[in-house]
All heavy atoms as TSV, in Angstrom:
chain	resi	resn	atom	element	x	y	z
A	1	MET	N	N	0.821	-1.192	0.000
A	1	MET	CA	C	0.000	0.000	0.000
A	1	MET	C	C	0.868	1.260	0.000
A	1	MET	O	O	0.608	2.184	-0.740
A	1	MET	CB	C	-0.922	-0.019	1.228
A	1	MET	CG	C	-1.933	1.081	1.220
A	1	MET	SD	S	-3.090	1.034	-0.151
A	1	MET	CE	C	-3.771	-0.579	0.025
A	2	GLN	N	N	1.902	1.264	0.847
A	2	GLN	CA	C	2.788	2.429	0.926
A	2	GLN	C	C	3.450	2.696	-0.421
A	2	GLN	O	O	3.600	3.852	-0.815
A	2	GLN	CB	C	3.862	2.215	1.986
A	2	GLN	CG	C	3.346	2.239	3.389
A	2	GLN	CD	C	4.471	2.029	4.401
A	2	GLN	OE1	O	5.602	1.764	4.038
A	2	GLN	NE2	N	4.133	2.144	5.663
A	3	ASP	N	N	3.828	1.625	-1.125
A	3	ASP	CA	C	4.483	1.789	-2.424
A	3	ASP	C	C	3.560	2.474	-3.424
A	3	ASP	O	O	3.981	3.346	-4.174
A	3	ASP	CB	C	4.921	0.433	-2.977
A	3	ASP	CG	C	5.998	-0.220	-2.131
A	3	ASP	OD1	O	6.718	0.509	-1.430
A	3	ASP	OD2	O	6.105	-1.454	-2.169
A	4	LYS	N	N	2.284	2.080	-3.420
A	4	LYS	CA	C	1.322	2.685	-4.338
A	4	LYS	C	C	1.141	4.171	-4.034
A	4	LYS	O	O	1.056	4.991	-4.947
A	4	LYS	CB	C	-0.028	1.971	-4.248
A	4	LYS	CG	C	-0.029	0.576	-4.815
A	4	LYS	CD	C	-1.391	-0.056	-4.707
A	4	LYS	CE	C	-1.384	-1.474	-5.227
A	4	LYS	NZ	N	-2.692	-2.116	-5.099
A	5	VAL	N	N	1.086	4.506	-2.756
A	5	VAL	CA	C	0.918	5.908	-2.351
A	5	VAL	C	C	2.150	6.714	-2.748
A	5	VAL	O	O	2.031	7.808	-3.310
A	5	VAL	CB	C	0.636	6.016	-0.836
A	5	VAL	CG1	C	0.681	7.461	-0.377
A	5	VAL	CG2	C	-0.725	5.409	-0.509
A	6	LEU	N	N	3.342	6.181	-2.495
A	6	LEU	CA	C	4.574	6.882	-2.878
A	6	LEU	C	C	4.665	7.056	-4.392
A	6	LEU	O	O	5.065	8.116	-4.871
A	6	LEU	CB	C	5.802	6.135	-2.358
A	6	LEU	CG	C	6.148	6.362	-0.891
A	6	LEU	CD1	C	7.287	5.445	-0.474
A	6	LEU	CD2	C	6.522	7.803	-0.621
A	7	ASP	N	N	4.290	6.032	-5.146
A	7	ASP	CA	C	4.311	6.142	-6.603
A	7	ASP	C	C	3.365	7.234	-7.085
A	7	ASP	O	O	3.713	8.022	-7.977
A	7	ASP	CB	C	3.924	4.804	-7.256
A	7	ASP	CG	C	5.012	3.754	-7.140
A	7	ASP	OD1	O	6.176	4.133	-6.870
A	7	ASP	OD2	O	4.698	2.564	-7.310
A	8	ALA	N	N	2.176	7.293	-6.500
A	8	ALA	CA	C	1.207	8.325	-6.882
A	8	ALA	C	C	1.750	9.712	-6.549
A	8	ALA	O	O	1.577	10.661	-7.322
A	8	ALA	CB	C	-0.127	8.081	-6.184
A	9	MET	N	N	2.437	9.837	-5.409
A	9	MET	CA	C	3.033	11.130	-5.028
A	9	MET	C	C	4.095	11.549	-6.036
A	9	MET	O	O	4.165	12.707	-6.429
A	9	MET	CB	C	3.669	11.045	-3.651
A	9	MET	CG	C	2.721	11.073	-2.518
A	9	MET	SD	S	3.655	11.021	-0.984
A	9	MET	CE	C	2.453	11.687	0.125
A	10	LYS	N	N	4.929	10.589	-6.428
A	10	LYS	CA	C	5.993	10.899	-7.381
A	10	LYS	C	C	5.413	11.292	-8.735
A	10	LYS	O	O	5.902	12.202	-9.391
A	10	LYS	CB	C	6.935	9.702	-7.526
A	10	LYS	CG	C	7.779	9.483	-6.286
A	10	LYS	CD	C	8.602	8.215	-6.372
A	10	LYS	CE	C	9.335	7.981	-5.053
A	10	LYS	NZ	N	9.952	6.649	-4.989
A	11	LYS	N	N	4.350	10.617	-9.171
A	11	LYS	CA	C	3.708	10.942	-10.444
A	11	LYS	C	C	3.081	12.325	-10.408
A	11	LYS	O	O	3.057	13.023	-11.417
A	11	LYS	CB	C	2.653	9.893	-10.791
A	11	LYS	CG	C	3.241	8.574	-11.234
A	11	LYS	CD	C	2.166	7.558	-11.548
A	11	LYS	CE	C	2.786	6.210	-11.852
A	11	LYS	NZ	N	1.785	5.149	-11.968
A	12	ALA	N	N	2.551	12.724	-9.254
A	12	ALA	CA	C	1.923	14.039	-9.132
A	12	ALA	C	C	2.952	15.139	-9.351
A	12	ALA	O	O	2.636	16.186	-9.932
A	12	ALA	CB	C	1.260	14.181	-7.768
A	13	GLY	N	N	4.171	14.936	-8.868
A	13	GLY	CA	C	5.228	15.899	-9.084
A	13	GLY	C	C	5.105	17.182	-8.281
A	13	GLY	O	O	5.790	18.158	-8.552
A	14	LYS	N	N	4.213	17.186	-7.325
A	14	LYS	CA	C	4.025	18.350	-6.454
A	14	LYS	C	C	3.497	17.862	-5.118
A	14	LYS	O	O	3.042	16.722	-5.014
A	14	LYS	CB	C	3.040	19.340	-7.082
A	14	LYS	CG	C	1.650	18.748	-7.273
A	14	LYS	CD	C	0.676	19.734	-7.881
A	14	LYS	CE	C	-0.695	19.057	-7.950
A	14	LYS	NZ	N	-1.728	19.957	-8.374
A	15	PRO	N	N	3.544	18.693	-4.080
A	15	PRO	CA	C	2.977	18.285	-2.790
A	15	PRO	C	C	1.473	18.005	-2.927
A	15	PRO	O	O	0.754	18.756	-3.596
A	15	PRO	CB	C	3.233	19.494	-1.887
A	15	PRO	CG	C	4.394	20.186	-2.510
A	15	PRO	CD	C	4.223	19.989	-3.989
A	16	VAL	N	N	1.018	16.919	-2.316
A	16	VAL	CA	C	-0.379	16.497	-2.426
A	16	VAL	C	C	-0.965	16.186	-1.058
A	16	VAL	O	O	-0.245	15.989	-0.085
A	16	VAL	CB	C	-0.511	15.242	-3.323
A	16	VAL	CG1	C	-0.142	15.547	-4.754
A	16	VAL	CG2	C	0.346	14.106	-2.801
A	17	ASN	N	N	-2.295	16.117	-0.999
A	17	ASN	CA	C	-2.969	15.712	0.233
A	17	ASN	C	C	-3.623	14.347	0.015
A	17	ASN	O	O	-3.533	13.778	-1.068
A	17	ASN	CB	C	-3.966	16.782	0.692
A	17	ASN	CG	C	-5.066	17.040	-0.316
A	17	ASN	OD1	O	-5.373	16.200	-1.143
A	17	ASN	ND2	N	-5.652	18.217	-0.256
A	18	VAL	N	N	-4.275	13.843	1.033
A	18	VAL	CA	C	-4.894	12.511	0.964
A	18	VAL	C	C	-5.905	12.437	-0.178
A	18	VAL	O	O	-5.934	11.472	-0.931
A	18	VAL	CB	C	-5.565	12.145	2.311
A	18	VAL	CG1	C	-6.359	10.861	2.188
A	18	VAL	CG2	C	-4.523	11.998	3.403
A	19	GLY	N	N	-6.721	13.470	-0.322
A	19	GLY	CA	C	-7.740	13.485	-1.379
A	19	GLY	C	C	-7.129	13.374	-2.771
A	19	GLY	O	O	-7.681	12.701	-3.647
A	20	ASP	N	N	-6.001	14.049	-2.976
A	20	ASP	CA	C	-5.327	13.975	-4.275
A	20	ASP	C	C	-4.869	12.550	-4.568
A	20	ASP	O	O	-5.010	12.060	-5.691
A	20	ASP	CB	C	-4.111	14.906	-4.308
A	20	ASP	CG	C	-4.474	16.372	-4.175
A	20	ASP	OD1	O	-5.592	16.751	-4.571
A	20	ASP	OD2	O	-3.632	17.139	-3.668
A	21	ILE	N	N	-4.318	11.888	-3.567
A	21	ILE	CA	C	-3.835	10.513	-3.743
A	21	ILE	C	C	-4.997	9.565	-4.023
A	21	ILE	O	O	-4.884	8.668	-4.854
A	21	ILE	CB	C	-3.021	10.046	-2.512
A	21	ILE	CG1	C	-1.772	10.906	-2.331
A	21	ILE	CG2	C	-2.641	8.575	-2.631
A	21	ILE	CD1	C	-0.785	10.847	-3.481
A	22	VAL	N	N	-6.114	9.774	-3.358
A	22	VAL	CA	C	-7.304	8.941	-3.603
A	22	VAL	C	C	-7.711	9.061	-5.070
A	22	VAL	O	O	-7.980	8.065	-5.738
A	22	VAL	CB	C	-8.465	9.337	-2.658
A	22	VAL	CG1	C	-9.756	8.658	-3.066
A	22	VAL	CG2	C	-8.115	8.989	-1.216
A	23	LYS	N	N	-7.734	10.290	-5.591
A	23	LYS	CA	C	-8.114	10.509	-7.000
A	23	LYS	C	C	-7.094	9.902	-7.958
A	23	LYS	O	O	-7.466	9.289	-8.957
A	23	LYS	CB	C	-8.238	12.004	-7.284
A	23	LYS	CG	C	-9.422	12.651	-6.637
A	23	LYS	CD	C	-9.430	14.144	-6.902
A	23	LYS	CE	C	-10.464	14.837	-6.034
A	23	LYS	NZ	N	-10.334	16.303	-6.117
A	24	LEU	N	N	-5.806	10.089	-7.655
A	24	LEU	CA	C	-4.757	9.608	-8.552
A	24	LEU	C	C	-4.635	8.085	-8.568
A	24	LEU	O	O	-4.378	7.493	-9.607
A	24	LEU	CB	C	-3.402	10.201	-8.153
A	24	LEU	CG	C	-3.198	11.684	-8.416
A	24	LEU	CD1	C	-1.927	12.179	-7.731
A	24	LEU	CD2	C	-3.123	11.947	-9.906
A	25	SER	N	N	-4.799	7.462	-7.411
A	25	SER	CA	C	-4.532	6.025	-7.301
A	25	SER	C	C	-5.774	5.156	-7.378
A	25	SER	O	O	-5.679	3.974	-7.680
A	25	SER	CB	C	-3.810	5.742	-5.984
A	25	SER	OG	O	-4.667	6.024	-4.896
A	26	GLY	N	N	-6.930	5.718	-7.052
A	26	GLY	CA	C	-8.148	4.916	-7.039
A	26	GLY	C	C	-8.299	4.079	-5.780
A	26	GLY	O	O	-9.194	3.250	-5.680
A	27	LEU	N	N	-7.399	4.287	-4.805
A	27	LEU	CA	C	-7.466	3.550	-3.543
A	27	LEU	C	C	-8.531	4.148	-2.637
A	27	LEU	O	O	-8.968	5.283	-2.833
A	27	LEU	CB	C	-6.108	3.606	-2.836
A	27	LEU	CG	C	-4.921	2.999	-3.576
A	27	LEU	CD1	C	-3.625	3.368	-2.877
A	27	LEU	CD2	C	-5.066	1.501	-3.646
A	28	GLU	N	N	-8.932	3.389	-1.635
A	28	GLU	CA	C	-9.888	3.871	-0.643
A	28	GLU	C	C	-9.230	4.910	0.255
A	28	GLU	O	O	-8.042	4.802	0.578
A	28	GLU	CB	C	-10.388	2.711	0.232
A	28	GLU	CG	C	-11.205	1.686	-0.514
A	28	GLU	CD	C	-12.547	2.210	-0.955
A	28	GLU	OE1	O	-13.168	2.997	-0.196
A	28	GLU	OE2	O	-12.983	1.849	-2.070
A	29	ARG	N	N	-9.996	5.917	0.680
A	29	ARG	CA	C	-9.465	6.986	1.529
A	29	ARG	C	C	-8.858	6.445	2.826
A	29	ARG	O	O	-7.796	6.885	3.250
A	29	ARG	CB	C	-10.568	8.006	1.826
A	29	ARG	CG	C	-10.059	9.211	2.586
A	29	ARG	CD	C	-11.143	10.281	2.743
A	29	ARG	NE	N	-10.569	11.472	3.289
A	29	ARG	CZ	C	-10.041	12.459	2.579
A	29	ARG	NH1	N	-10.037	12.389	1.260
A	29	ARG	NH2	N	-9.516	13.513	3.161
A	30	VAL	N	N	-9.532	5.466	3.445
A	30	VAL	CA	C	-9.050	4.893	4.706
A	30	VAL	C	C	-7.682	4.248	4.513
A	30	VAL	O	O	-6.788	4.408	5.343
A	30	VAL	CB	C	-10.073	3.864	5.257
A	30	VAL	CG1	C	-9.540	3.160	6.476
A	30	VAL	CG2	C	-11.388	4.548	5.568
A	31	GLU	N	N	-7.518	3.524	3.401
A	31	GLU	CA	C	-6.235	2.877	3.120
A	31	GLU	C	C	-5.133	3.921	2.932
A	31	GLU	O	O	-4.021	3.752	3.418
A	31	GLU	CB	C	-6.347	2.016	1.859
A	31	GLU	CG	C	-7.270	0.828	2.007
A	31	GLU	CD	C	-7.478	0.108	0.693
A	31	GLU	OE1	O	-7.359	0.730	-0.384
A	31	GLU	OE2	O	-7.760	-1.092	0.730
A	32	VAL	N	N	-5.452	5.002	2.206
A	32	VAL	CA	C	-4.467	6.059	1.962
A	32	VAL	C	C	-4.085	6.743	3.272
A	32	VAL	O	O	-2.912	7.019	3.518
A	32	VAL	CB	C	-4.998	7.078	0.933
A	32	VAL	CG1	C	-4.041	8.254	0.784
A	32	VAL	CG2	C	-5.236	6.409	-0.414
A	33	GLU	N	N	-5.069	6.996	4.139
A	33	GLU	CA	C	-4.782	7.628	5.428
A	33	GLU	C	C	-3.861	6.756	6.276
A	33	GLU	O	O	-2.937	7.260	6.927
A	33	GLU	CB	C	-6.080	7.937	6.175
A	33	GLU	CG	C	-6.841	9.077	5.547
A	33	GLU	CD	C	-8.231	9.285	6.130
A	33	GLU	OE1	O	-8.738	8.409	6.872
A	33	GLU	OE2	O	-8.822	10.335	5.824
A	34	LYS	N	N	-4.094	5.440	6.280
A	34	LYS	CA	C	-3.221	4.525	7.033
A	34	LYS	C	C	-1.813	4.536	6.461
A	34	LYS	O	O	-0.829	4.553	7.201
A	34	LYS	CB	C	-3.780	3.099	6.986
A	34	LYS	CG	C	-4.980	2.885	7.860
A	34	LYS	CD	C	-5.475	1.458	7.754
A	34	LYS	CE	C	-6.754	1.251	8.529
A	34	LYS	NZ	N	-7.275	-0.111	8.372
A	35	ALA	N	N	-1.701	4.544	5.136
A	35	ALA	CA	C	-0.389	4.572	4.487
A	35	ALA	C	C	0.327	5.875	4.821
A	35	ALA	O	O	1.519	5.870	5.120
A	35	ALA	CB	C	-0.540	4.414	2.976
A	36	PHE	N	N	-0.392	7.005	4.791
A	36	PHE	CA	C	0.200	8.291	5.147
A	36	PHE	C	C	0.750	8.243	6.571
A	36	PHE	O	O	1.865	8.708	6.825
A	36	PHE	CB	C	-0.846	9.407	5.058
A	36	PHE	CG	C	-0.818	10.181	3.774
A	36	PHE	CD1	C	-0.977	9.564	2.552
A	36	PHE	CD2	C	-0.654	11.555	3.792
A	36	PHE	CE1	C	-0.969	10.279	1.376
A	36	PHE	CE2	C	-0.642	12.292	2.622
A	36	PHE	CZ	C	-0.797	11.649	1.401
A	37	ALA	N	N	-0.023	7.686	7.500
A	37	ALA	CA	C	0.402	7.626	8.902
A	37	ALA	C	C	1.694	6.831	9.046
A	37	ALA	O	O	2.628	7.265	9.732
A	37	ALA	CB	C	-0.701	7.018	9.761
A	38	SER	N	N	1.774	5.683	8.401
A	38	SER	CA	C	2.989	4.879	8.533
A	38	SER	C	C	4.161	5.512	7.783
A	38	SER	O	O	5.305	5.438	8.241
A	38	SER	CB	C	2.754	3.443	8.078
A	38	SER	OG	O	2.372	3.408	6.736
A	39	LEU	N	N	3.901	6.161	6.657
A	39	LEU	CA	C	4.976	6.837	5.917
A	39	LEU	C	C	5.524	8.014	6.721
A	39	LEU	O	O	6.728	8.265	6.727
A	39	LEU	CB	C	4.461	7.331	4.561
A	39	LEU	CG	C	4.190	6.247	3.515
A	39	LEU	CD1	C	3.399	6.809	2.347
A	39	LEU	CD2	C	5.484	5.623	3.026
A	40	LYS	N	N	4.645	8.730	7.413
A	40	LYS	CA	C	5.088	9.842	8.270
A	40	LYS	C	C	5.957	9.306	9.402
A	40	LYS	O	O	7.004	9.870	9.711
A	40	LYS	CB	C	3.885	10.574	8.877
A	40	LYS	CG	C	3.133	11.439	7.912
A	40	LYS	CD	C	1.995	12.131	8.645
A	40	LYS	CE	C	0.745	12.105	7.840
A	40	LYS	NZ	N	-0.399	12.696	8.532
A	41	LYS	N	N	5.515	8.213	10.016
A	41	LYS	CA	C	6.243	7.623	11.146
A	41	LYS	C	C	7.648	7.187	10.725
A	41	LYS	O	O	8.599	7.318	11.488
A	41	LYS	CB	C	5.455	6.424	11.683
A	41	LYS	CG	C	5.926	5.958	13.048
A	41	LYS	CD	C	5.112	4.764	13.530
A	41	LYS	CE	C	3.690	5.166	13.861
A	41	LYS	NZ	N	2.910	4.066	14.449
A	42	GLU	N	N	7.773	6.680	9.491
A	42	GLU	CA	C	9.061	6.214	8.981
A	42	GLU	C	C	9.866	7.335	8.315
A	42	GLU	O	O	10.927	7.085	7.748
A	42	GLU	CB	C	8.832	5.083	7.979
A	42	GLU	CG	C	8.222	3.849	8.609
A	42	GLU	CD	C	7.855	2.791	7.577
A	42	GLU	OE1	O	8.472	2.758	6.497
A	42	GLU	OE2	O	6.940	2.001	7.849
A	43	SER	N	N	9.346	8.554	8.340
A	43	SER	CA	C	9.991	9.730	7.726
A	43	SER	C	C	10.232	9.557	6.227
A	43	SER	O	O	11.217	10.047	5.687
A	43	SER	CB	C	11.301	10.060	8.437
A	43	SER	OG	O	11.064	10.334	9.789
A	44	LEU	N	N	9.326	8.844	5.551
A	44	LEU	CA	C	9.449	8.659	4.109
A	44	LEU	C	C	8.749	9.768	3.325
A	44	LEU	O	O	8.958	9.905	2.120
A	44	LEU	CB	C	8.889	7.293	3.697
A	44	LEU	CG	C	9.667	6.101	4.234
A	44	LEU	CD1	C	8.952	4.790	3.899
A	44	LEU	CD2	C	11.071	6.083	3.662
A	45	ILE	N	N	7.879	10.532	4.016
A	45	ILE	CA	C	7.254	11.693	3.386
A	45	ILE	C	C	7.448	12.908	4.289
A	45	ILE	O	O	7.591	12.770	5.500
A	45	ILE	CB	C	5.747	11.474	3.086
A	45	ILE	CG1	C	4.957	11.142	4.351
A	45	ILE	CG2	C	5.557	10.393	2.035
A	45	ILE	CD1	C	3.457	11.033	4.136
A	46	VAL	N	N	7.491	14.079	3.668
A	46	VAL	CA	C	7.664	15.332	4.397
A	46	VAL	C	C	6.599	16.324	3.957
A	46	VAL	O	O	6.031	16.199	2.879
A	46	VAL	CB	C	9.071	15.942	4.168
A	46	VAL	CG1	C	10.135	15.048	4.764
A	46	VAL	CG2	C	9.338	16.183	2.700
A	47	SER	N	N	6.361	17.325	4.794
A	47	SER	CA	C	5.352	18.328	4.501
A	47	SER	C	C	6.009	19.687	4.248
A	47	SER	O	O	6.335	20.392	5.191
A	47	SER	CB	C	4.376	18.435	5.670
A	47	SER	OG	O	3.394	19.410	5.405
A	48	PRO	N	N	6.192	20.060	2.963
A	48	PRO	CA	C	6.786	21.354	2.657
A	48	PRO	C	C	5.788	22.503	2.830
A	48	PRO	O	O	6.172	23.643	3.030
A	48	PRO	CB	C	7.207	21.212	1.199
A	48	PRO	CG	C	6.225	20.243	0.639
A	48	PRO	CD	C	5.911	19.289	1.768
A	49	VAL	N	N	4.500	22.172	2.727
A	49	VAL	CA	C	3.420	23.140	2.855
A	49	VAL	C	C	2.380	22.535	3.779
A	49	VAL	O	O	2.158	21.326	3.755
A	49	VAL	CB	C	2.766	23.415	1.477
A	49	VAL	CG1	C	1.733	24.506	1.569
A	49	VAL	CG2	C	3.803	23.753	0.437
A	50	ARG	N	N	1.728	23.347	4.558
A	50	ARG	CA	C	0.723	22.838	5.494
A	50	ARG	C	C	-0.319	21.968	4.784
A	50	ARG	O	O	-0.878	22.365	3.763
A	50	ARG	CB	C	0.040	24.023	6.177
A	50	ARG	CG	C	-0.875	23.594	7.273
A	50	ARG	CD	C	-1.338	24.786	8.076
A	50	ARG	NE	N	-2.181	24.314	9.148
A	50	ARG	CZ	C	-3.331	24.877	9.478
A	50	ARG	NH1	N	-3.740	25.945	8.842
A	50	ARG	NH2	N	-4.038	24.384	10.455
A	51	CYS	N	N	-0.542	20.790	5.314
A	51	CYS	CA	C	-1.538	19.823	4.821
A	51	CYS	C	C	-1.199	19.214	3.453
A	51	CYS	O	O	-2.048	18.586	2.840
A	51	CYS	CB	C	-2.934	20.438	4.773
A	51	CYS	SG	S	-3.534	20.942	6.383
A	52	LYS	N	N	-0.007	19.401	2.981
A	52	LYS	CA	C	0.418	18.792	1.715
A	52	LYS	C	C	1.688	17.990	1.982
A	52	LYS	O	O	2.507	18.383	2.805
A	52	LYS	CB	C	0.733	19.872	0.665
A	52	LYS	CG	C	-0.431	20.762	0.306
A	52	LYS	CD	C	-1.343	20.091	-0.674
A	52	LYS	CE	C	-2.435	21.065	-1.091
A	52	LYS	NZ	N	-3.189	20.588	-2.229
A	53	TRP	N	N	1.839	16.884	1.281
A	53	TRP	CA	C	2.964	15.986	1.535
A	53	TRP	C	C	3.650	15.607	0.236
A	53	TRP	O	O	3.031	15.615	-0.826
A	53	TRP	CB	C	2.451	14.715	2.228
A	53	TRP	CG	C	1.898	15.020	3.573
A	53	TRP	CD1	C	0.612	15.391	3.858
A	53	TRP	CD2	C	2.599	15.030	4.796
A	53	TRP	NE1	N	0.493	15.635	5.205
A	53	TRP	CE2	C	1.706	15.413	5.810
A	53	TRP	CE3	C	3.900	14.744	5.154
A	53	TRP	CZ2	C	2.059	15.519	7.136
A	53	TRP	CZ3	C	4.265	14.846	6.486
A	53	TRP	CH2	C	3.336	15.226	7.453
A	54	GLU	N	N	4.936	15.265	0.341
A	54	GLU	CA	C	5.705	14.784	-0.800
A	54	GLU	C	C	6.733	13.786	-0.288
A	54	GLU	O	O	7.054	13.772	0.888
A	54	GLU	CB	C	6.374	15.930	-1.545
A	54	GLU	CG	C	7.449	16.640	-0.738
A	54	GLU	CD	C	8.061	17.823	-1.478
A	54	GLU	OE1	O	7.542	18.216	-2.548
A	54	GLU	OE2	O	9.059	18.350	-0.970
A	55	PRO	N	N	7.265	12.940	-1.191
A	55	PRO	CA	C	8.282	11.970	-0.764
A	55	PRO	C	C	9.509	12.698	-0.211
A	55	PRO	O	O	9.900	13.748	-0.727
A	55	PRO	CB	C	8.638	11.221	-2.048
A	55	PRO	CG	C	7.464	11.429	-2.947
A	55	PRO	CD	C	6.915	12.767	-2.591
A	56	ALA	N	N	10.101	12.142	0.839
A	56	ALA	CA	C	11.310	12.724	1.429
A	56	ALA	C	C	12.480	12.521	0.483
A	56	ALA	O	O	12.591	11.488	-0.184
A	56	ALA	CB	C	11.602	12.071	2.765
A	57	LYS	N	N	13.333	13.505	0.409
A	57	LYS	CA	C	14.540	13.387	-0.417
A	57	LYS	C	C	15.641	12.785	0.431
A	57	LYS	O	O	15.878	13.226	1.539
A	57	LYS	CB	C	14.936	14.759	-0.939
A	57	LYS	CG	C	13.884	15.306	-1.891
A	57	LYS	CD	C	14.169	16.727	-2.294
A	57	LYS	CE	C	13.148	17.268	-3.268
A	57	LYS	NZ	N	11.776	17.198	-2.844
A	58	LYS	N	N	16.287	11.776	-0.093
A	58	LYS	CA	C	17.308	11.068	0.685
A	58	LYS	C	C	18.686	11.578	0.348
A	58	LYS	O	O	18.985	12.073	-0.654
A	58	LYS	CB	C	17.214	9.573	0.416
A	58	LYS	CG	C	15.926	9.010	0.939
A	58	LYS	CD	C	15.859	7.526	0.702
A	58	LYS	CE	C	14.531	6.998	1.237
A	58	LYS	NZ	N	14.350	5.608	1.040
């Protein structure tokens, strides 16, 4: 699930929110929210703008 969310973020090419990922990926909102929570915990996504997220640069 996390991989699909990260791929959708990379395809968007800009900071996105949960709703954007739902539209881009076709996944359920609940699944995307869970993926966001675990990605945040693992520091795999960062928030450059309030309420918007993008993949962390390594």
